[in-house]
C-alpha positions in Angstrom: -13.3 37.7 -18.6 -13.0 34.3 -20.3 -15.1 31.5 -18.9 -13.3 28.3 -18.0 -13.8 25.4 -20.4 -16.9 23.3 -19.8 -15.0 20.0 -20.5 -12.1 18.9 -18.4 -8.7 19.3 -19.9 -6.8 16.0 -20.1 -4.1 15.6 -17.4 -1.3 15.9 -20.0 -2.6 19.3 -21.2 -2.8 20.9 -17.8 -0.1 22.9 -16.1 1.8 20.8 -13.6 2.6 21.8 -10.1 5.1 20.3 -7.8 3.8 22.0 -4.6 1.0 19.6 -4.0 3.2 16.6 -4.8 5.7 17.8 -2.2 2.9 18.2 0.3 1.8 14.6 -0.4 5.4 13.3 -0.1 5.8 15.2 3.2 2.5 13.8 4.5 3.5 10.3 3.6 6.9 10.7 5.2 5.2 12.1 8.4 2.9 9.0 8.5 5.9 6.7 8.0 7.9 8.4 10.8 5.0 8.6 13.1 4.2 4.8 12.8 7.9 4.0 13.3 8.2 6.2 16.3 5.0 4.9 17.9 6.0 1.3 17.2 9.4 1.8 18.6 8.6 3.9 21.7 5.5 2.1 23.1 5.8 -1.1 25.1 4.6 -4.0 22.9 1.7 -5.8 24.5 2.6 -9.2 23.0 -1.2 -9.9 23.0 -2.4 -11.5 19.7 -6.0 -11.9 18.7 -6.6 -15.1 16.8 -9.4 -15.8 14.3 -11.4 -19.0 14.3 -10.0 -21.6 11.9 -6.4 -20.5 12.1 -3.7 -22.2 14.2 -2.1 -18.9 15.2 -2.2 -15.2 14.5 1.0 -15.6 12.5 -1.0 -17.8 10.2 -3.8 -15.2 10.1 -1.2 -12.5 9.3 0.4 -14.6 6.6 -2.9 -15.3 4.8 -4.2 -11.8 5.1 -0.9 -10.5 3.6 -1.2 -13.1 0.8 -4.7 -11.9 0.0 -3.4 -8.3 0.0 -0.6 -9.3 -2.5 -3.1 -11.0 -4.8 -5.3 -7.9 -4.7 -2.2 -5.7 -5.3 -1.4 -7.8 -8.4 -5.0 -7.0 -9.5 -4.2 -3.4 -8.8 -1.1 -3.5 -11.0 -2.8 -5.2 -13.9 -5.8 -2.9 -13.8 -3.6 0.2 -13.5 -1.6 -1.0 -16.6 -5.0 -1.4 -18.4 -6.2 2.1 -17.3 -2.9 3.7 -18.6 -3.2 1.7 -21.8 -0.1 -0.3 -21.2 -1.7 -3.8 -21.2 -2.0 -5.1 -24.7 -5.4 -6.2 -25.7 -7.2 -4.8 -22.7 -8.9 -1.4 -22.6 -9.4 0.5 -19.4 -13.1 1.1 -19.2 -15.5 1.7 -16.3 -15.3 -1.9 -15.2 -11.5 -1.9 -15.0 -11.6 1.4 -13.1 -14.1 -0.1 -10.6 -11.9 -3.2 -10.3 -8.9 -1.0 -9.6 -10.6 1.0 -6.9 -12.2 -2.0 -5.1 -9.1 -4.2 -5.2 -7.1 -1.4 -3.7 -9.6 -0.7 -1.0 -9.8 -4.4 -0.1 -6.0 -4.8 -0.2 -5.5 -2.0 2.3 -8.5 -3.2 4.4 -7.0 -6.7 4.9 -3.6 -5.2 5.9 -5.2 -3.1 8.7 -5.5 -6.0 11.2 -2.0 -7.1 10.4 -0.5 -3.6 10.9 -2.5 -3.2 14.1 -1.1 -6.4 15.5 2.5 -5.5 14.4 2.2 -2.0 15.9 0.6 -2.9 19.2 1.7 -6.5 20.0 5.2 -6.5 18.5 6.3 -2.9 18.0 9.3 -1.9 15.9 11.9 -4.6 16.2 15.5 -4.5 15.2 17.0 -7.8 16.5 17.1 -9.5 13.1 17.8 -8.1 9.6 14.6 -9.6 8.2 12.4 -8.2 11.0 14.1 -4.8 10.8 13.5 -4.7 7.1 9.9 -5.8 7.6 9.4 -3.1 10.2 10.8 -0.4 7.9 8.8 -1.7 5.0 5.5 -1.6 7.0 6.1 2.0 7.9 7.1 2.9 4.3 4.0 1.1 2.9 1.5 3.2 4.9 3.4 6.4 4.2 3.6 5.8 0.5 -0.1 4.8 0.5 -1.0 8.1 2.1 1.1 9.9 -0.5 -0.7 8.0 -3.3 -4.1 8.9 -2.0 -3.2 12.6 -1.8 -1.6 12.6 -5.3 -4.6 10.7 -6.7 -6.9 13.6 -6.1 -4.6 16.1 -7.9 -5.1 16.5 -11.6 -2.3 19.1 -11.8 0.5 16.8 -10.7 3.0 15.6 -13.3 1.8 12.6 -15.2 4.6 10.4 -14.0 3.9 10.9 -10.3 0.8 8.7 -9.8 2.3 5.6 -11.6 5.6 6.1 -9.7 3.9 6.4 -6.3 1.5 3.5 -7.2 4.5 1.4 -8.2 6.1 2.2 -4.8 2.9 1.0 -3.0 3.0 -2.2 -5.0 6.7 -2.8 -4.5 6.3 -2.2 -0.7 3.4 -4.6 -0.5 5.3 -7.3 -2.4 8.5 -6.7 -0.3 6.3 -7.0 2.9 4.9 -10.3 1.7 8.4 -11.7 1.0 9.7 -10.5 4.4 6.8 -12.1 6.3 4.4 -14.5 4.5 7.0 -16.0 2.2 9.3 -16.5 5.2 6.5 -18.1 7.2 5.5 -20.4 4.3 9.1 -21.5 3.8 9.8 -21.9 7.5 6.6 -23.5 8.8 5.0 -24.7 5.6 1.6 -23.8 4.1 -0.5 -24.0 7.2 -3.7 -22.4 8.4 
């Protein structure tokens, strides 16, 4: 019997498996559908919790989403550095820590926004922008779950993690444009 190697084999040298990727995609899809169904089937409460210093919960949601997008840009740049795609920047331990923590914070600041949207507003379809925003919110959390599951798999194809990470980033930016950008251009930059 041959002992396994003592040093990890680089991701590119490992045999790839699509089964775990398919499970991650299915889990992400299930989360997206479950959020959409819950938001669409329950009776919205219409109750908003406001934070001190803000004029409305819409302003709170706008600024939390803006913070999340800024952190997501940090995610994109640090991921590019980690994959060696950012000229002049090497992806060391500090960049990896920045990537992990900016991602954690980005998702953390979206949780109060998502909770408000789910419970107070529900899944709404009366306007194209709002329908798109509702769909994007469900998609964002589904693709985020998929990314977290793919992240732990070293035997997944090398293109999967950047693709799913890119989908998370794209969904976050699209959510910002369908909500915070709309708020800023409609009501101005207010707190």
